[in-house]
C-alpha positions as CSV (number, residue, x, y, z in Angstrom):
1,M,5.1,40.4,-14.1
2,A,5.3,39.0,-10.6
3,E,5.6,41.4,-7.6
4,C,7.2,41.2,-4.2
5,A,4.5,40.5,-1.6
6,V,6.4,42.6,1.0
7,C,7.0,45.9,-0.9
8,L,4.5,45.3,-3.8
9,S,7.1,46.3,-6.4
10,S,7.8,44.2,-9.5
11,L,10.4,41.4,-9.4
12,E,12.7,41.8,-12.3
13,G,14.3,38.7,-13.8
14,G,15.7,37.2,-10.6
15,A,18.3,40.0,-10.0
16,G,18.3,40.7,-6.3
17,T,15.6,38.2,-5.5
18,R,15.3,35.3,-3.2
19,V,13.2,32.1,-3.5
20,L,12.0,30.3,-0.4
21,P,11.6,26.5,-0.2
22,C,7.8,27.1,-0.7
23,L,8.8,28.6,-4.1
24,H,7.6,32.1,-3.3
25,E,9.9,34.8,-4.6
26,F,10.8,38.2,-3.0
27,H,13.4,40.9,-3.2
28,T,16.4,39.8,-1.1
29,D,16.3,43.0,1.1
30,C,12.6,42.7,1.7
31,M,12.9,39.0,2.7
32,E,15.8,39.7,5.1
33,R,13.8,42.5,6.8
34,W,10.7,40.3,6.9
35,L,12.6,37.3,8.5
36,S,14.3,39.6,11.0
37,M,10.9,40.7,12.5
38,P,10.2,38.6,15.6
39,H,6.5,38.7,15.3
40,F,6.5,37.0,11.9
41,K,8.5,34.0,13.4
42,N,10.5,33.2,10.2
43,T,7.5,32.6,7.9
44,C,6.8,33.2,4.3
45,P,4.8,36.4,3.9
46,I,2.4,34.6,1.5
47,C,1.7,31.1,2.8
48,R,3.3,31.2,6.4
49,F,5.6,28.3,5.5
50,V,8.2,28.1,8.3
51,V,11.7,28.9,7.2
52,M,14.9,29.4,9.2
53,E,18.0,31.5,8.6
54,E,21.2,29.6,9.0
55,C,24.6,30.4,7.5
56,G,23.1,32.8,5.1
57,E,20.8,30.2,3.5
58,V,17.1,29.7,4.0
59,M,16.3,26.2,5.3
60,S,12.9,24.6,6.0
61,R,12.4,22.7,9.1
62,Q,9.2,21.2,7.7
63,Q,11.1,20.0,4.6
64,E,13.8,18.4,6.7
65,C,11.2,16.6,8.8
66,L,9.4,15.4,5.7
67,T,12.6,14.1,4.2
68,E,13.5,12.3,7.4
69,E,10.0,10.7,7.5
70,M,10.2,9.6,3.9
71,V,13.6,8.0,4.4
72,I,12.2,6.0,7.4
73,W,9.1,5.1,5.4
74,F,11.1,3.9,2.3
75,S,13.6,2.0,4.4
76,S,10.8,0.0,5.9
77,F,10.1,-1.7,2.6
78,H,11.2,-5.3,2.2
79,V,11.2,-7.0,-1.1
80,A,10.5,-10.8,-0.8
81,G,13.5,-13.0,-1.7
82,F,16.1,-10.3,-1.1
């Protein structure tokens, strides 16, 4: 059974849990307290992946930048004859 890295209690079947974009799972209350602490700077308690609270959802600045870079990279392809 997985446990919350913030409170070290077990995570039970997804009820009252939150999964960050880095795929680490925590209790919703634990994650909200963690993200509200200024000295943790909106990071995952396990891997320090940067996340951001916006409109009640967790968003990843890194993921947004990567997506933007991939769109630019793929749009640079040119297929001969088209």
